[in-house]
C-alpha positions as CSV (number, residue, x, y, z in Angstrom):
1,M,0.0,0.0,0.0
2,L,2.9,2.4,0.8
3,T,4.5,1.7,-2.4
4,L,1.4,2.5,-4.3
5,R,0.9,5.8,-2.4
6,L,4.6,6.5,-3.2
7,A,3.9,5.9,-6.9
8,R,1.0,8.1,-7.0
9,V,2.7,11.1,-5.3
10,A,5.6,10.8,-7.9
11,R,3.2,10.9,-10.8
12,V,1.3,13.8,-9.3
13,A,4.6,15.7,-8.8
14,A,5.8,14.8,-12.3
15,V,2.7,16.1,-13.9
16,A,2.9,19.3,-11.7
17,C,6.5,19.9,-12.9
18,A,5.3,19.4,-16.5
19,L,2.4,21.8,-16.2
20,G,4.5,24.5,-14.3
21,S,2.2,24.2,-11.2
22,A,3.2,26.9,-8.7
23,L,2.7,24.4,-5.9
24,F,5.4,22.1,-7.2
25,M,7.6,24.7,-8.9
26,A,10.3,24.6,-6.3
27,G,11.0,21.0,-7.3
28,C,11.1,21.8,-10.9
29,N,13.8,23.7,-12.9
30,K,14.3,26.9,-10.9
31,A,15.2,30.0,-12.5
32,P,18.4,31.7,-11.0
33,S,17.7,34.4,-8.5
34,F,19.6,37.4,-10.1
35,Q,20.2,40.7,-8.2
36,N,19.9,42.7,-11.3
37,L,16.8,42.9,-13.7
38,D,16.3,39.6,-15.5
39,I,15.3,40.4,-18.9
40,T,15.8,36.9,-20.5
41,G,13.8,36.4,-23.5
42,N,12.9,40.0,-23.9
43,T,12.8,41.2,-27.6
44,Q,12.6,44.8,-26.9
45,F,16.5,45.1,-26.7
46,G,19.2,44.5,-29.1
47,A,20.6,40.9,-29.6
48,D,24.0,41.9,-31.0
49,F,26.1,44.8,-32.0
50,S,28.7,45.7,-34.6
51,L,31.2,48.5,-33.5
52,P,34.8,49.1,-34.1
53,D,37.3,48.8,-31.2
54,T,40.1,51.2,-30.8
55,S,42.2,49.7,-33.4
56,G,39.7,49.8,-35.8
57,K,38.7,46.1,-35.7
58,T,34.8,45.5,-35.8
59,R,33.6,43.6,-32.9
60,T,30.6,41.6,-32.5
61,L,29.0,39.4,-29.8
62,A,30.4,36.3,-31.6
63,D,33.9,37.4,-30.9
64,F,33.3,36.6,-27.1
65,K,31.4,33.5,-27.3
66,G,32.0,31.3,-24.2
67,K,32.1,34.6,-22.1
68,V,29.8,36.6,-20.0
69,V,29.8,40.0,-21.9
70,V,28.9,43.3,-20.1
71,L,27.9,46.0,-22.7
72,F,28.5,49.3,-20.7
73,F,27.5,52.8,-22.3
74,G,29.3,55.9,-21.0
75,Y,31.8,58.3,-22.0
76,T,35.5,59.2,-20.8
77,H,34.6,62.6,-19.3
78,C,31.9,61.4,-17.2
79,P,32.7,62.9,-13.8
80,D,31.0,60.2,-11.3
81,V,28.8,57.3,-12.4
82,C,30.9,56.0,-15.4
83,P,34.4,55.7,-13.6
84,L,32.8,54.3,-10.5
85,T,30.9,51.6,-12.3
86,M,34.1,50.8,-14.4
87,A,35.9,50.5,-11.0
88,E,33.3,48.4,-9.6
89,L,33.5,45.9,-12.5
90,S,37.1,45.7,-12.1
91,Q,36.7,44.9,-8.4
92,A,34.1,42.3,-9.4
93,L,36.6,40.4,-11.7
94,Q,39.2,40.5,-9.0
95,Q,36.8,38.9,-6.5
96,L,35.7,36.3,-9.2
97,G,39.3,35.0,-9.2
98,P,41.4,34.5,-12.3
99,K,39.9,31.3,-13.5
100,D,36.3,33.0,-13.9
101,A,37.6,36.4,-14.5
102,Q,38.9,35.4,-17.8
103,R,35.5,34.1,-18.7
104,V,34.0,37.7,-18.6
105,Q,34.3,40.6,-21.1
106,V,33.6,44.1,-20.4
107,L,32.8,46.3,-23.4
108,F,32.7,50.2,-22.9
109,V,30.7,51.9,-25.7
110,T,31.2,55.6,-25.7
111,V,28.2,57.8,-26.3
112,D,30.5,60.7,-26.9
113,P,32.6,59.7,-30.0
114,E,33.2,63.5,-30.8
115,R,35.5,63.6,-27.7
116,D,36.4,59.9,-27.3
117,T,38.9,59.3,-29.9
118,P,40.3,56.0,-30.4
119,E,43.5,57.0,-28.7
120,L,41.7,58.2,-25.6
121,L,39.6,55.2,-25.4
122,A,42.6,53.0,-25.8
123,Q,44.2,54.9,-22.7
124,Y,41.0,55.3,-20.4
125,V,39.3,51.9,-20.7
126,P,42.2,49.5,-20.0
127,A,43.3,51.7,-17.1
128,F,40.6,50.1,-15.1
129,N,41.4,46.6,-16.2
130,P,43.9,45.6,-19.1
131,T,41.1,43.1,-20.2
132,F,38.4,45.9,-20.8
133,I,37.6,46.9,-24.5
134,G,36.6,50.3,-25.6
135,L,34.1,50.5,-28.4
136,R,33.5,53.7,-30.6
137,P,30.8,54.2,-33.0
138,A,32.5,55.5,-36.3
139,S,29.7,57.7,-37.3
140,D,26.5,59.2,-36.2
141,A,24.4,56.5,-37.8
142,Q,26.3,53.9,-35.9
143,L,25.8,55.6,-32.6
144,V,22.1,56.1,-33.3
145,K,21.6,52.5,-34.2
146,V,23.3,50.8,-31.2
147,T,21.8,53.0,-28.6
148,K,18.4,52.5,-30.4
149,D,18.9,48.9,-30.5
150,F,19.5,48.8,-26.7
151,R,17.2,51.7,-25.9
152,V,19.8,53.8,-24.4
153,Y,19.0,57.4,-24.1
154,Y,21.8,60.1,-24.7
155,A,21.9,63.8,-25.0
156,K,24.4,66.5,-24.9
157,V,24.2,69.0,-22.1
158,P,26.0,72.4,-22.9
159,G,28.8,73.6,-20.6
160,K,30.4,77.0,-20.1
161,T,32.5,76.4,-23.3
162,P,31.9,74.3,-26.4
163,D,34.3,71.5,-25.1
164,S,33.1,71.4,-21.5
165,Y,29.6,69.9,-22.2
166,T,28.5,66.7,-20.5
167,M,26.3,63.9,-21.8
168,D,23.0,62.6,-20.2
169,H,22.9,59.0,-20.8
170,T,21.2,55.7,-19.5
171,A,22.9,54.7,-16.5
172,A,22.9,51.0,-16.9
173,S,24.5,48.1,-18.5
174,Y,23.5,44.9,-20.5
175,V,24.9,41.5,-19.7
176,F,25.0,38.5,-22.1
177,D,25.5,34.9,-21.1
178,P,28.2,32.8,-22.3
179,D,25.9,31.6,-25.0
180,G,25.4,35.2,-26.3
181,K,21.7,35.4,-24.9
182,L,20.7,38.7,-23.4
183,R,20.1,38.0,-19.8
184,L,20.4,41.2,-17.6
185,F,19.6,44.9,-17.5
186,A,22.1,46.2,-14.7
187,R,22.0,49.6,-13.1
188,D,25.4,51.4,-12.9
189,G,26.9,52.5,-9.6
190,Q,25.5,49.4,-7.5
191,G,28.7,48.0,-6.1
192,A,30.8,44.9,-6.8
193,A,28.9,42.3,-4.8
194,P,25.7,42.2,-7.3
195,W,28.0,41.7,-10.3
196,V,29.9,39.0,-8.6
197,H,26.7,37.2,-7.6
198,D,25.0,37.5,-11.0
199,I,28.1,36.7,-13.0
200,K,28.8,33.6,-11.0
201,L,25.3,32.5,-11.8
202,L,25.7,33.0,-15.5
203,L,29.0,31.3,-15.5
204,D,27.4,28.1,-13.9
C-alpha cells in the first residue's frame, strides 16, 4: 500500500512539474535568482552589436562566445557614475578570481565619440582593467543604431565652453551569458557584490 501511495505522489509531482504548477515549482527547474533585472527572452532590446574597437577592428558578440559579456554605455569625461561603475566591474573581476574573470568581457561603448577618440579610449578603458575593451561608433548613424537597439538614451548638455559639455545617458549596462543570450539589465553604481553574484550564476 505504501509503495502504491509513493508511486501516486511521484506521478502527481511529475505532472505538476510538466504543467508548471506553482505548488510544485520549487521541485522543477528553478530560474536563477539574479540581483539585477532579469530580461531573459525580452525582444525589446538588441541581440547583437557591430562596432569598431580602438584599433579599428569591428567587434560583434560572436567574438566573445563562451564569455559573459557586459555591454556598458558611457563616456570618458563622465565625472562620476561611469568611472565608478568601471572601477566596480574591475573589483568584481578580482573577486571572481583569475579562472572566472578570464570568462568575462567588459565592453565600454562611448556615447561621446566626438571627444572620445580611439587614442583616448585606448588609454582610458584599460586603465580600469587591462582586459576591458573600448568600442567607438565610427559615425553618427552607428551611434544612433546601437543606442536605439539597446534603448539607451543620450543627450549633450551644453557647458560653459563648447568643449566642456556633459552627456546625459542611461546609467545601466546589459549582460549576455556565455551562449550570447541577453540576460540582465544592470544598473550602474551598484557596487561589486551584485556583479559577482550574477556573473557567477551566468558562468554556472
